[in-house]
PQR file of N, CA, C, O and H, with PARSE charges and radii, in Angstrom:
ATOM      1  N   MET A   1      17.694  24.122 -38.941 -0.4000 1.5000
ATOM      2  CA  MET A   1      19.016  24.461 -38.544 -0.0000 2.0000
ATOM      3  C   MET A   1      19.466  25.814 -39.136  0.5500 1.7000
ATOM      4  O   MET A   1      20.176  26.582 -38.487 -0.5500 1.4000
ATOM      5  N   GLY A   2      19.053  26.073 -40.330 -0.4000 1.5000
ATOM      6  CA  GLY A   2      19.394  27.334 -41.012 -0.0000 2.0000
ATOM      7  C   GLY A   2      18.942  28.538 -40.200  0.5500 1.7000
ATOM      8  O   GLY A   2      19.654  29.538 -40.099 -0.5500 1.4000
ATOM      9  H   GLY A   2      18.477  25.450 -40.857  0.4000 1.0000
ATOM     10  N   GLU A   3      17.728  28.430 -39.612 -0.4000 1.5000
ATOM     11  CA  GLU A   3      17.208  29.526 -38.805 -0.0000 2.0000
ATOM     12  C   GLU A   3      18.067  29.750 -37.567  0.5500 1.7000
ATOM     13  O   GLU A   3      18.338  30.892 -37.196 -0.5500 1.4000
ATOM     14  H   GLU A   3      17.150  27.618 -39.693  0.4000 1.0000
ATOM     15  N   VAL A   4      18.489  28.682 -36.936 -0.4000 1.5000
ATOM     16  CA  VAL A   4      19.295  28.790 -35.718 -0.0000 2.0000
ATOM     17  C   VAL A   4      20.652  29.473 -36.079  0.5500 1.7000
ATOM     18  O   VAL A   4      21.108  30.367 -35.367 -0.5500 1.4000
ATOM     19  H   VAL A   4      18.269  27.754 -37.238  0.4000 1.0000
ATOM     20  N   LEU A   5      21.260  29.047 -37.158 -0.4000 1.5000
ATOM     21  CA  LEU A   5      22.558  29.655 -37.561 -0.0000 2.0000
ATOM     22  C   LEU A   5      22.381  31.121 -37.887  0.5500 1.7000
ATOM     23  O   LEU A   5      23.262  31.929 -37.593 -0.5500 1.4000
ATOM     24  H   LEU A   5      20.889  28.320 -37.736  0.4000 1.0000
ATOM     25  N   THR A   6      21.252  31.485 -38.495 -0.4000 1.5000
ATOM     26  CA  THR A   6      21.011  32.889 -38.786 -0.0000 2.0000
ATOM     27  C   THR A   6      20.869  33.719 -37.488  0.5500 1.7000
ATOM     28  O   THR A   6      21.417  34.815 -37.368 -0.5500 1.4000
ATOM     29  H   THR A   6      20.536  30.829 -38.734  0.4000 1.0000
ATOM     30  N   VAL A   7      20.136  33.170 -36.550 -0.4000 1.5000
ATOM     31  CA  VAL A   7      19.959  33.883 -35.268 -0.0000 2.0000
ATOM     32  C   VAL A   7      21.294  34.044 -34.577  0.5500 1.7000
ATOM     33  O   VAL A   7      21.589  35.121 -34.059 -0.5500 1.4000
ATOM     34  H   VAL A   7      19.691  32.280 -36.648  0.4000 1.0000
ATOM     35  N   VAL A   8      22.114  32.999 -34.554 -0.4000 1.5000
ATOM     36  CA  VAL A   8      23.427  33.081 -33.881 -0.0000 2.0000
ATOM     37  C   VAL A   8      24.297  34.127 -34.581  0.5500 1.7000
ATOM     38  O   VAL A   8      24.968  34.926 -33.927 -0.5500 1.4000
ATOM     39  H   VAL A   8      21.874  32.124 -34.974  0.4000 1.0000
ATOM     40  N   ARG A   9      24.279  34.116 -35.907 -0.4000 1.5000
ATOM     41  CA  ARG A   9      25.054  35.096 -36.690 -0.0000 2.0000
ATOM     42  C   ARG A   9      24.587  36.522 -36.362  0.5500 1.7000
ATOM     43  O   ARG A   9      25.413  37.412 -36.162 -0.5500 1.4000
ATOM     44  H   ARG A   9      23.734  33.467 -36.438  0.4000 1.0000
ATOM     45  N   ASP A  10      23.281  36.737 -36.308 -0.4000 1.5000
ATOM     46  CA  ASP A  10      22.708  38.066 -35.987 -0.0000 2.0000
ATOM     47  C   ASP A  10      23.105  38.498 -34.574  0.5500 1.7000
ATOM     48  O   ASP A  10      23.466  39.655 -34.357 -0.5500 1.4000
ATOM     49  H   ASP A  10      22.610  36.014 -36.471  0.4000 1.0000
ATOM     50  N   LEU A  11      23.038  37.575 -33.619 -0.4000 1.5000
ATOM     51  CA  LEU A  11      23.427  37.915 -32.249 -0.0000 2.0000
ATOM     52  C   LEU A  11      24.906  38.278 -32.172  0.5500 1.7000
ATOM     53  O   LEU A  11      25.266  39.206 -31.449 -0.5500 1.4000
ATOM     54  H   LEU A  11      22.745  36.635 -33.795  0.4000 1.0000
ATOM     55  N   LYS A  12      25.753  37.587 -32.881 -0.4000 1.5000
ATOM     56  CA  LYS A  12      27.154  37.942 -32.903 -0.0000 2.0000
ATOM     57  C   LYS A  12      27.342  39.346 -33.473  0.5500 1.7000
ATOM     58  O   LYS A  12      28.103  40.159 -32.947 -0.5500 1.4000
ATOM     59  H   LYS A  12      25.460  36.833 -33.469  0.4000 1.0000
ATOM     60  N   ASP A  13      26.628  39.601 -34.561 -0.4000 1.5000
ATOM     61  CA  ASP A  13      26.730  40.930 -35.198 -0.0000 2.0000
ATOM     62  C   ASP A  13      26.323  42.033 -34.254  0.5500 1.7000
ATOM     63  O   ASP A  13      26.807  43.160 -34.362 -0.5500 1.4000
ATOM     64  H   ASP A  13      26.010  38.940 -34.989  0.4000 1.0000
ATOM     65  N   GLU A  14      25.414  41.710 -33.304 -0.4000 1.5000
ATOM     66  CA  GLU A  14      24.947  42.694 -32.311 -0.0000 2.0000
ATOM     67  C   GLU A  14      25.907  42.801 -31.124  0.5500 1.7000
ATOM     68  O   GLU A  14      25.705  43.621 -30.229 -0.5500 1.4000
ATOM     69  H   GLU A  14      25.021  40.795 -33.217  0.4000 1.0000
ATOM     70  N   GLY A  15      26.935  41.982 -31.123 -0.4000 1.5000
ATOM     71  CA  GLY A  15      27.970  42.063 -30.057 -0.0000 2.0000
ATOM     72  C   GLY A  15      27.783  41.103 -28.895  0.5500 1.7000
ATOM     73  O   GLY A  15      28.479  41.225 -27.887 -0.5500 1.4000
ATOM     74  H   GLY A  15      27.099  41.316 -31.851  0.4000 1.0000
ATOM     75  N   MET A  16      26.861  40.150 -29.006 -0.4000 1.5000
ATOM     76  CA  MET A  16      26.618  39.219 -27.917 -0.0000 2.0000
ATOM     77  C   MET A  16      27.765  38.230 -27.788  0.5500 1.7000
ATOM     78  O   MET A  16      28.237  37.692 -28.789 -0.5500 1.4000
ATOM     79  H   MET A  16      26.295  40.051 -29.825  0.4000 1.0000
ATOM     80  N   THR A  17      28.215  37.988 -26.571 -0.4000 1.5000
ATOM     81  CA  THR A  17      29.192  36.948 -26.310 -0.0000 2.0000
ATOM     82  C   THR A  17      28.464  35.619 -26.109  0.5500 1.7000
ATOM     83  O   THR A  17      27.487  35.545 -25.365 -0.5500 1.4000
ATOM     84  H   THR A  17      27.832  38.425 -25.758  0.4000 1.0000
ATOM     85  N   MET A  18      28.949  34.570 -26.780 -0.4000 1.5000
ATOM     86  CA  MET A  18      28.303  33.252 -26.698 -0.0000 2.0000
ATOM     87  C   MET A  18      29.324  32.192 -26.592  0.5500 1.7000
ATOM     88  O   MET A  18      30.456  32.369 -27.042 -0.5500 1.4000
ATOM     89  H   MET A  18      29.743  34.630 -27.385  0.4000 1.0000
ATOM     90  N   VAL A  19      28.957  31.074 -26.003 -0.4000 1.5000
ATOM     91  CA  VAL A  19      29.738  29.859 -26.030 -0.0000 2.0000
ATOM     92  C   VAL A  19      28.850  28.845 -26.710  0.5500 1.7000
ATOM     93  O   VAL A  19      27.740  28.584 -26.246 -0.5500 1.4000
ATOM     94  H   VAL A  19      28.037  30.930 -25.638  0.4000 1.0000
ATOM     95  N   LEU A  20      29.312  28.274 -27.792 -0.4000 1.5000
ATOM     96  CA  LEU A  20      28.565  27.307 -28.582 -0.0000 2.0000
ATOM     97  C   LEU A  20      29.353  26.048 -28.808  0.5500 1.7000
ATOM     98  O   LEU A  20      30.576  26.077 -28.947 -0.5500 1.4000
ATOM     99  H   LEU A  20      30.214  28.486 -28.170  0.4000 1.0000
ATOM    100  N   ALA A  21      28.643  24.937 -28.843 -0.4000 1.5000
ATOM    101  CA  ALA A  21      29.204  23.665 -29.268 -0.0000 2.0000
ATOM    102  C   ALA A  21      28.527  23.316 -30.580  0.5500 1.7000
ATOM    103  O   ALA A  21      27.299  23.308 -30.667 -0.5500 1.4000
ATOM    104  H   ALA A  21      27.650  24.913 -28.729  0.4000 1.0000
ATOM    105  N   THR A  22      29.324  23.028 -31.603 -0.4000 1.5000
ATOM    106  CA  THR A  22      28.736  22.712 -32.887 -0.0000 2.0000
ATOM    107  C   THR A  22      29.602  21.706 -33.681  0.5500 1.7000
ATOM    108  O   THR A  22      30.812  21.618 -33.473 -0.5500 1.4000
ATOM    109  H   THR A  22      30.322  23.034 -31.532  0.4000 1.0000
ATOM    110  N   HIS A  23      28.976  20.971 -34.569 -0.4000 1.5000
ATOM    111  CA  HIS A  23      29.667  20.131 -35.488 -0.0000 2.0000
ATOM    112  C   HIS A  23      29.677  20.823 -36.883  0.5500 1.7000
ATOM    113  O   HIS A  23      30.168  20.251 -37.857 -0.5500 1.4000
ATOM    114  H   HIS A  23      27.993  21.042 -34.739  0.4000 1.0000
ATOM    115  N   GLU A  24      29.155  21.995 -36.957 -0.4000 1.5000
ATOM    116  CA  GLU A  24      29.124  22.773 -38.227 -0.0000 2.0000
ATOM    117  C   GLU A  24      30.409  23.554 -38.351  0.5500 1.7000
ATOM    118  O   GLU A  24      30.475  24.717 -37.951 -0.5500 1.4000
ATOM    119  H   GLU A  24      28.755  22.459 -36.166  0.4000 1.0000
ATOM    120  N   MET A  25      31.429  22.928 -38.899 -0.4000 1.5000
ATOM    121  CA  MET A  25      32.774  23.526 -38.903 -0.0000 2.0000
ATOM    122  C   MET A  25      32.878  24.761 -39.783  0.5500 1.7000
ATOM    123  O   MET A  25      33.578  25.708 -39.425 -0.5500 1.4000
ATOM    124  H   MET A  25      31.375  21.984 -39.223  0.4000 1.0000
ATOM    125  N   GLY A  26      32.204  24.774 -40.916 -0.4000 1.5000
ATOM    126  CA  GLY A  26      32.210  25.956 -41.782 -0.0000 2.0000
ATOM    127  C   GLY A  26      31.596  27.157 -41.051  0.5500 1.7000
ATOM    128  O   GLY A  26      32.113  28.271 -41.143 -0.5500 1.4000
ATOM    129  H   GLY A  26      31.635  24.005 -41.206  0.4000 1.0000
ATOM    130  N   PHE A  27      30.521  26.935 -40.345 -0.4000 1.5000
ATOM    131  CA  PHE A  27      29.891  27.976 -39.559 -0.0000 2.0000
ATOM    132  C   PHE A  27      30.800  28.453 -38.450  0.5500 1.7000
ATOM    133  O   PHE A  27      30.935  29.660 -38.249 -0.5500 1.4000
ATOM    134  H   PHE A  27      30.101  26.031 -40.271  0.4000 1.0000
ATOM    135  N   ALA A  28      31.425  27.551 -37.728 -0.4000 1.5000
ATOM    136  CA  ALA A  28      32.340  27.890 -36.662 -0.0000 2.0000
ATOM    137  C   ALA A  28      33.498  28.725 -37.170  0.5500 1.7000
ATOM    138  O   ALA A  28      33.886  29.716 -36.552 -0.5500 1.4000
ATOM    139  H   ALA A  28      31.315  26.571 -37.891  0.4000 1.0000
ATOM    140  N   ARG A  29      34.052  28.309 -38.321 -0.4000 1.5000
ATOM    141  CA  ARG A  29      35.190  29.050 -38.892 -0.0000 2.0000
ATOM    142  C   ARG A  29      34.754  30.473 -39.271  0.5500 1.7000
ATOM    143  O   ARG A  29      35.528  31.422 -39.147 -0.5500 1.4000
ATOM    144  H   ARG A  29      33.736  27.504 -38.823  0.4000 1.0000
ATOM    145  N   GLU A  30      33.521  30.602 -39.727 -0.4000 1.5000
ATOM    146  CA  GLU A  30      33.021  31.896 -40.163 -0.0000 2.0000
ATOM    147  C   GLU A  30      32.720  32.851 -39.007  0.5500 1.7000
ATOM    148  O   GLU A  30      33.016  34.042 -39.112 -0.5500 1.4000
ATOM    149  H   GLU A  30      32.893  29.831 -39.828  0.4000 1.0000
ATOM    150  N   VAL A  31      32.153  32.374 -37.936 -0.4000 1.5000
ATOM    151  CA  VAL A  31      31.659  33.288 -36.881 -0.0000 2.0000
ATOM    152  C   VAL A  31      32.463  33.322 -35.604  0.5500 1.7000
ATOM    153  O   VAL A  31      32.356  34.271 -34.827 -0.5500 1.4000
ATOM    154  H   VAL A  31      31.912  31.407 -37.851  0.4000 1.0000
ATOM    155  N   ALA A  32      33.277  32.286 -35.374 -0.4000 1.5000
ATOM    156  CA  ALA A  32      33.944  32.187 -34.075 -0.0000 2.0000
ATOM    157  C   ALA A  32      35.160  33.135 -33.969  0.5500 1.7000
ATOM    158  O   ALA A  32      35.929  33.297 -34.916 -0.5500 1.4000
ATOM    159  H   ALA A  32      33.364  31.515 -36.005  0.4000 1.0000
ATOM    160  N   ASP A  33      35.299  33.745 -32.796 -0.4000 1.5000
ATOM    161  CA  ASP A  33      36.532  34.478 -32.487 -0.0000 2.0000
ATOM    162  C   ASP A  33      37.565  33.528 -31.905  0.5500 1.7000
ATOM    163  O   ASP A  33      38.755  33.619 -32.205 -0.5500 1.4000
ATOM    164  H   ASP A  33      34.674  33.613 -32.026  0.4000 1.0000
ATOM    165  N   GLN A  34      37.090  32.612 -31.067 -0.4000 1.5000
ATOM    166  CA  GLN A  34      37.957  31.596 -30.433 -0.0000 2.0000
ATOM    167  C   GLN A  34      37.368  30.240 -30.706  0.5500 1.7000
ATOM    168  O   GLN A  34      36.148  30.101 -30.787 -0.5500 1.4000
ATOM    169  H   GLN A  34      36.123  32.538 -30.824  0.4000 1.0000
ATOM    170  N   VAL A  35      38.226  29.210 -30.854 -0.4000 1.5000
ATOM    171  CA  VAL A  35      37.755  27.848 -31.147 -0.0000 2.0000
ATOM    172  C   VAL A  35      38.501  26.907 -30.191  0.5500 1.7000
ATOM    173  O   VAL A  35      39.705  27.045 -29.978 -0.5500 1.4000
ATOM    174  H   VAL A  35      39.217  29.322 -30.788  0.4000 1.0000
ATOM    175  N   CYS A  36      37.775  25.969 -29.633 -0.4000 1.5000
ATOM    176  CA  CYS A  36      38.370  24.879 -28.905 -0.0000 2.0000
ATOM    177  C   CYS A  36      38.046  23.585 -29.611  0.5500 1.7000
ATOM    178  O   CYS A  36      36.901  23.355 -30.000 -0.5500 1.4000
ATOM    179  H   CYS A  36      36.797  25.856 -29.805  0.4000 1.0000
ATOM    180  N   PHE A  37      39.047  22.733 -29.783 -0.4000 1.5000
ATOM    181  CA  PHE A  37      38.807  21.423 -30.388 -0.0000 2.0000
ATOM    182  C   PHE A  37      38.863  20.416 -29.221  0.5500 1.7000
ATOM    183  O   PHE A  37      39.868  20.314 -28.518 -0.5500 1.4000
ATOM    184  H   PHE A  37      39.977  22.919 -29.468  0.4000 1.0000
ATOM    185  N   LEU A  38      37.767  19.684 -29.040 -0.4000 1.5000
ATOM    186  CA  LEU A  38      37.689  18.729 -27.928 -0.0000 2.0000
ATOM    187  C   LEU A  38      37.661  17.318 -28.456  0.5500 1.7000
ATOM    188  O   LEU A  38      37.134  17.055 -29.537 -0.5500 1.4000
ATOM    189  H   LEU A  38      36.951  19.766 -29.612  0.4000 1.0000
ATOM    190  N   GLU A  39      38.225  16.423 -27.698 -0.4000 1.5000
ATOM    191  CA  GLU A  39      38.120  14.994 -27.933 -0.0000 2.0000
ATOM    192  C   GLU A  39      37.981  14.272 -26.618  0.5500 1.7000
ATOM    193  O   GLU A  39      38.820  14.445 -25.734 -0.5500 1.4000
ATOM    194  H   GLU A  39      38.653  16.637 -26.820  0.4000 1.0000
ATOM    195  N   GLY A  40      36.964  13.478 -26.462 -0.4000 1.5000
ATOM    196  CA  GLY A  40      36.753  12.789 -25.213 -0.0000 2.0000
ATOM    197  C   GLY A  40      36.589  13.711 -23.987  0.5500 1.7000
ATOM    198  O   GLY A  40      36.963  13.364 -22.867 -0.5500 1.4000
ATOM    199  H   GLY A  40      36.282  13.338 -27.180  0.4000 1.0000
ATOM    200  N   GLY A  41      36.010  14.907 -24.250 -0.4000 1.5000
ATOM    201  CA  GLY A  41      35.798  15.847 -23.188 -0.0000 2.0000
ATOM    202  C   GLY A  41      37.000  16.608 -22.769  0.5500 1.7000
ATOM    203  O   GLY A  41      36.954  17.339 -21.780 -0.5500 1.4000
ATOM    204  H   GLY A  41      35.706  15.189 -25.160  0.4000 1.0000
ATOM    205  N   VAL A  42      38.113  16.462 -23.505 -0.4000 1.5000
ATOM    206  CA  VAL A  42      39.352  17.181 -23.197 -0.0000 2.0000
ATOM    207  C   VAL A  42      39.656  18.172 -24.319  0.5500 1.7000
ATOM    208  O   VAL A  42      39.565  17.833 -25.499 -0.5500 1.4000
ATOM    209  H   VAL A  42      38.150  15.868 -24.309  0.4000 1.0000
ATOM    210  N   VAL A  43      40.026  19.426 -23.934 -0.4000 1.5000
ATOM    211  CA  VAL A  43      40.408  20.412 -24.931 -0.0000 2.0000
ATOM    212  C   VAL A  43      41.793  20.066 -25.417  0.5500 1.7000
ATOM    213  O   VAL A  43      42.771  20.104 -24.670 -0.5500 1.4000
ATOM    214  H   VAL A  43      40.100  19.702 -22.976  0.4000 1.0000
ATOM    215  N   LEU A  44      41.851  19.720 -26.715 -0.4000 1.5000
ATOM    216  CA  LEU A  44      43.167  19.382 -27.318 -0.0000 2.0000
ATOM    217  C   LEU A  44      43.849  20.602 -27.938  0.5500 1.7000
ATOM    218  O   LEU A  44      45.075  20.672 -28.029 -0.5500 1.4000
ATOM    219  H   LEU A  44      41.057  19.689 -27.322  0.4000 1.0000
ATOM    220  N   GLU A  45      43.019  21.563 -28.363 -0.4000 1.5000
ATOM    221  CA  GLU A  45      43.551  22.739 -29.016 -0.0000 2.0000
ATOM    222  C   GLU A  45      42.639  23.918 -28.814  0.5500 1.7000
ATOM    223  O   GLU A  45      41.416  23.779 -28.812 -0.5500 1.4000
ATOM    224  H   GLU A  45      42.023  21.507 -28.288  0.4000 1.0000
ATOM    225  N   HIS A  46      43.234  25.078 -28.644 -0.4000 1.5000
ATOM    226  CA  HIS A  46      42.452  26.323 -28.429 -0.0000 2.0000
ATOM    227  C   HIS A  46      43.224  27.450 -29.098  0.5500 1.7000
ATOM    228  O   HIS A  46      44.445  27.559 -28.989 -0.5500 1.4000
ATOM    229  H   HIS A  46      44.227  25.191 -28.645  0.4000 1.0000
ATOM    230  N   GLY A  47      42.455  28.286 -29.799 -0.4000 1.5000
ATOM    231  CA  GLY A  47      43.064  29.459 -30.434 -0.0000 2.0000
ATOM    232  C   GLY A  47      42.041  30.201 -31.225  0.5500 1.7000
ATOM    233  O   GLY A  47      40.846  29.926 -31.117 -0.5500 1.4000
ATOM    234  H   GLY A  47      41.463  28.197 -29.887  0.4000 1.0000
ATOM    235  N   THR A  48      42.499  31.165 -32.044 -0.4000 1.5000
ATOM    236  CA  THR A  48      41.608  31.893 -32.913 -0.0000 2.0000
ATOM    237  C   THR A  48      41.056  30.899 -33.965  0.5500 1.7000
ATOM    238  O   THR A  48      41.631  29.839 -34.214 -0.5500 1.4000
ATOM    239  H   THR A  48      43.470  31.389 -32.131  0.4000 1.0000
ATOM    240  N   ALA A  49      39.952  31.280 -34.550 -0.4000 1.5000
ATOM    241  CA  ALA A  49      39.396  30.459 -35.618 -0.0000 2.0000
ATOM    242  C   ALA A  49      40.447  30.352 -36.744  0.5500 1.7000
ATOM    243  O   ALA A  49      40.638  29.279 -37.316 -0.5500 1.4000
ATOM    244  H   ALA A  49      39.485  32.141 -34.348  0.4000 1.0000
ATOM    245  N   GLN A  50      41.118  31.463 -37.051 -0.4000 1.5000
ATOM    246  CA  GLN A  50      42.109  31.486 -38.112 -0.0000 2.0000
ATOM    247  C   GLN A  50      43.235  30.468 -37.781  0.5500 1.7000
ATOM    248  O   GLN A  50      43.643  29.705 -38.657 -0.5500 1.4000
ATOM    249  H   GLN A  50      40.962  32.334 -36.586  0.4000 1.0000
ATOM    250  N   GLN A  51      43.721  30.455 -36.569 -0.4000 1.5000
ATOM    251  CA  GLN A  51      44.814  29.552 -36.185 -0.0000 2.0000
ATOM    252  C   GLN A  51      44.375  28.104 -36.203  0.5500 1.7000
ATOM    253  O   GLN A  51      45.037  27.261 -36.809 -0.5500 1.4000
ATOM    254  H   GLN A  51      43.389  31.075 -35.857  0.4000 1.0000
ATOM    255  N   VAL A  52      43.278  27.807 -35.555 -0.4000 1.5000
ATOM    256  CA  VAL A  52      42.877  26.415 -35.397 -0.0000 2.0000
ATOM    257  C   VAL A  52      42.493  25.796 -36.772  0.5500 1.7000
ATOM    258  O   VAL A  52      42.846  24.654 -37.065 -0.5500 1.4000
ATOM    259  H   VAL A  52      42.740  28.492 -35.063  0.4000 1.0000
ATOM    260  N   PHE A  53      41.776  26.565 -37.591 -0.4000 1.5000
ATOM    261  CA  PHE A  53      41.378  26.048 -38.883 -0.0000 2.0000
ATOM    262  C   PHE A  53      42.498  26.147 -39.918  0.5500 1.7000
ATOM    263  O   PHE A  53      42.593  25.310 -40.815 -0.5500 1.4000
ATOM    264  H   PHE A  53      41.490  27.493 -37.353  0.4000 1.0000
ATOM    265  N   GLY A  54      43.341  27.166 -39.792 -0.4000 1.5000
ATOM    266  CA  GLY A  54      44.384  27.380 -40.811 -0.0000 2.0000
ATOM    267  C   GLY A  54      45.704  26.741 -40.491  0.5500 1.7000
ATOM    268  O   GLY A  54      46.371  26.245 -41.399 -0.5500 1.4000
ATOM    269  H   GLY A  54      43.264  27.846 -39.062  0.4000 1.0000
ATOM    270  N   GLU A  55      46.110  26.730 -39.254 -0.4000 1.5000
ATOM    271  CA  GLU A  55      47.407  26.158 -38.873 -0.0000 2.0000
ATOM    272  C   GLU A  55      47.287  25.433 -37.528  0.5500 1.7000
ATOM    273  O   GLU A  55      47.882  25.861 -36.539 -0.5500 1.4000
ATOM    274  H   GLU A  55      45.568  27.133 -38.517  0.4000 1.0000
ATOM    275  N   PRO A  56      46.530  24.349 -37.490 -0.5600 1.5000
ATOM    276  CA  PRO A  56      46.350  23.628 -36.241  0.2800 2.0000
ATOM    277  C   PRO A  56      47.710  23.082 -35.722  0.5500 1.7000
ATOM    278  O   PRO A  56      48.537  22.599 -36.494 -0.5500 1.4000
ATOM    279  N   ARG A  57      47.900  23.177 -34.421 -0.4000 1.5000
ATOM    280  CA  ARG A  57      49.141  22.736 -33.810 -0.0000 2.0000
ATOM    281  C   ARG A  57      49.152  21.200 -33.560  0.5500 1.7000
ATOM    282  O   ARG A  57      50.188  20.542 -33.658 -0.5500 1.4000
ATOM    283  H   ARG A  57      47.228  23.569 -33.794  0.4000 1.0000
ATOM    284  N   GLU A  58      47.995  20.686 -33.246 -0.4000 1.5000
ATOM    285  CA  GLU A  58      47.892  19.281 -32.821 -0.0000 2.0000
ATOM    286  C   GLU A  58      47.575  18.355 -34.033  0.5500 1.7000
ATOM    287  O   GLU A  58      46.722  18.666 -34.864 -0.5500 1.4000
ATOM    288  H   GLU A  58      47.154  21.221 -33.166  0.4000 1.0000
ATOM    289  N   GLU A  59      48.279  17.237 -34.095 -0.4000 1.5000
ATOM    290  CA  GLU A  59      48.066  16.269 -35.157 -0.0000 2.0000
ATOM    291  C   GLU A  59      46.638  15.761 -35.207  0.5500 1.7000
ATOM    292  O   GLU A  59      46.105  15.533 -36.293 -0.5500 1.4000
ATOM    293  H   GLU A  59      48.972  16.985 -33.420  0.4000 1.0000
ATOM    294  N   ARG A  60      45.994  15.574 -34.033 -0.4000 1.5000
ATOM    295  CA  ARG A  60      44.624  15.066 -33.991 -0.0000 2.0000
ATOM    296  C   ARG A  60      43.684  16.104 -34.621  0.5500 1.7000
ATOM    297  O   ARG A  60      42.725  15.733 -35.297 -0.5500 1.4000
ATOM    298  H   ARG A  60      46.427  15.758 -33.151  0.4000 1.0000
ATOM    299  N   THR A  61      43.941  17.362 -34.413 -0.4000 1.5000
ATOM    300  CA  THR A  61      43.120  18.414 -35.014 -0.0000 2.0000
ATOM    301  C   THR A  61      43.326  18.439 -36.504  0.5500 1.7000
ATOM    302  O   THR A  61      42.359  18.597 -37.249 -0.5500 1.4000
ATOM    303  H   THR A  61      44.720  17.664 -33.863  0.4000 1.0000
ATOM    304  N   ARG A  62      44.548  18.290 -36.967 -0.4000 1.5000
ATOM    305  CA  ARG A  62      44.812  18.228 -38.431 -0.0000 2.0000
ATOM    306  C   ARG A  62      44.087  17.076 -39.084  0.5500 1.7000
ATOM    307  O   ARG A  62      43.471  17.240 -40.137 -0.5500 1.4000
ATOM    308  H   ARG A  62      45.333  18.162 -36.361  0.4000 1.0000
ATOM    309  N   ARG A  63      44.157  15.894 -38.457 -0.4000 1.5000
ATOM    310  CA  ARG A  63      43.464  14.728 -39.026 -0.0000 2.0000
ATOM    311  C   ARG A  63      41.979  14.952 -39.108  0.5500 1.7000
ATOM    312  O   ARG A  63      41.359  14.628 -40.121 -0.5500 1.4000
ATOM    313  H   ARG A  63      44.658  15.761 -37.601  0.4000 1.0000
ATOM    314  N   PHE A  64      41.389  15.507 -38.052 -0.4000 1.5000
ATOM    315  CA  PHE A  64      39.949  15.776 -38.050 -0.0000 2.0000
ATOM    316  C   PHE A  64      39.587  16.769 -39.180  0.5500 1.7000
ATOM    317  O   PHE A  64      38.653  16.521 -39.943 -0.5500 1.4000
ATOM    318  H   PHE A  64      41.893  15.770 -37.230  0.4000 1.0000
ATOM    319  N   LEU A  65      40.320  17.877 -39.282 -0.4000 1.5000
ATOM    320  CA  LEU A  65      40.013  18.848 -40.333 -0.0000 2.0000
ATOM    321  C   LEU A  65      40.199  18.275 -41.718  0.5500 1.7000
ATOM    322  O   LEU A  65      39.429  18.605 -42.620 -0.5500 1.4000
ATOM    323  H   LEU A  65      41.078  18.078 -38.662  0.4000 1.0000
ATOM    324  N   ARG A  66      41.188  17.435 -41.920 -0.4000 1.5000
ATOM    325  CA  ARG A  66      41.373  16.794 -43.253 -0.0000 2.0000
ATOM    326  C   ARG A  66      40.148  15.953 -43.601  0.5500 1.7000
ATOM    327  O   ARG A  66      39.678  15.976 -44.738 -0.5500 1.4000
ATOM    328  H   ARG A  66      41.814  17.168 -41.188  0.4000 1.0000
ATOM    329  N   ARG A  67      39.643  15.227 -42.641 -0.4000 1.5000
ATOM    330  CA  ARG A  67      38.420  14.416 -42.881 -0.0000 2.0000
ATOM    331  C   ARG A  67      37.229  15.298 -43.204  0.5500 1.7000
ATOM    332  O   ARG A  67      36.436  14.961 -44.083 -0.5500 1.4000
ATOM    333  H   ARG A  67      40.024  15.209 -41.717  0.4000 1.0000
ATOM    334  N   ILE A  68      37.089  16.396 -42.527 -0.4000 1.5000
ATOM    335  CA  ILE A  68      35.974  17.319 -42.776 -0.0000 2.0000
ATOM    336  C   ILE A  68      36.123  17.916 -44.172  0.5500 1.7000
ATOM    337  O   ILE A  68      35.133  18.010 -44.898 -0.5500 1.4000
ATOM    338  H   ILE A  68      37.734  16.670 -41.813  0.4000 1.0000
ATOM    339  N   VAL A  69      37.293  18.309 -44.556 -0.4000 1.5000
ATOM    340  CA  VAL A  69      37.528  18.870 -45.896 -0.0000 2.0000
ATOM    341  C   VAL A  69      37.230  17.814 -46.954  0.5500 1.7000
ATOM    342  O   VAL A  69      36.546  18.094 -47.939 -0.5500 1.4000
ATOM    343  H   VAL A  69      38.096  18.233 -43.966  0.4000 1.0000
ATOM    344  N   GLU A  70      37.749  16.584 -46.749 -0.4000 1.5000
ATOM    345  CA  GLU A  70      37.531  15.526 -47.710 -0.0000 2.0000
ATOM    346  C   GLU A  70      36.030  15.214 -47.892  0.5500 1.7000
ATOM    347  O   GLU A  70      35.590  14.848 -48.981 -0.5500 1.4000
ATOM    348  H   GLU A  70      38.304  16.357 -45.949  0.4000 1.0000
ATOM    349  N   ALA A  71      35.273  15.364 -46.824 -0.4000 1.5000
ATOM    350  CA  ALA A  71      33.854  15.122 -46.870 -0.0000 2.0000
ATOM    351  C   ALA A  71      33.059  16.328 -47.471  0.5500 1.7000
ATOM    352  O   ALA A  71      31.841  16.264 -47.641 -0.5500 1.4000
ATOM    353  H   ALA A  71      35.630  15.662 -45.938  0.4000 1.0000
ATOM    354  N   GLY A  72      33.791  17.411 -47.778 -0.4000 1.5000
ATOM    355  CA  GLY A  72      33.147  18.586 -48.320 -0.0000 2.0000
ATOM    356  C   GLY A  72      32.350  19.394 -47.346  0.5500 1.7000
ATOM    357  O   GLY A  72      31.419  20.103 -47.728 -0.5500 1.4000
ATOM    358  H   GLY A  72      34.780  17.463 -47.639  0.4000 1.0000
ATOM    359  N   ARG A  73      32.715  19.294 -46.060 -0.4000 1.5000
ATOM    360  CA  ARG A  73      31.949  19.983 -45.026 -0.0000 2.0000
ATOM    361  C   ARG A  73      32.677  21.211 -44.475  0.5500 1.7000
ATOM    362  O   ARG A  73      32.256  21.781 -43.468 -0.5500 1.4000
ATOM    363  H   ARG A  73      33.472  18.719 -45.750  0.4000 1.0000
ATOM    364  N   LEU A  74      33.759  21.617 -45.125 -0.4000 1.5000
ATOM    365  CA  LEU A  74      34.470  22.810 -44.692 -0.0000 2.0000
ATOM    366  C   LEU A  74      34.945  23.570 -45.886  0.5500 1.7000
ATOM    367  O   LEU A  74      35.573  24.618 -45.740 -0.5500 1.4000
ATOM    368  H   LEU A  74      34.101  21.154 -45.943  0.4000 1.0000
TER
END
């Protein structure tokens, strides 16, 4: 997994546009320009990484991020 994340990071640094789905929230916060939070195949929240991770608008997004932080994964 580390190799894949390194390749994605390198491609971003080279200016490549990508659409990724990941459960690696720390990585997403670090490299994403835009973030979509999905639940049940529906986009519940969309914005910059700074907005979604720092000031999520939706209660479901806030609950999810709290659980990720409590688990030490963000």
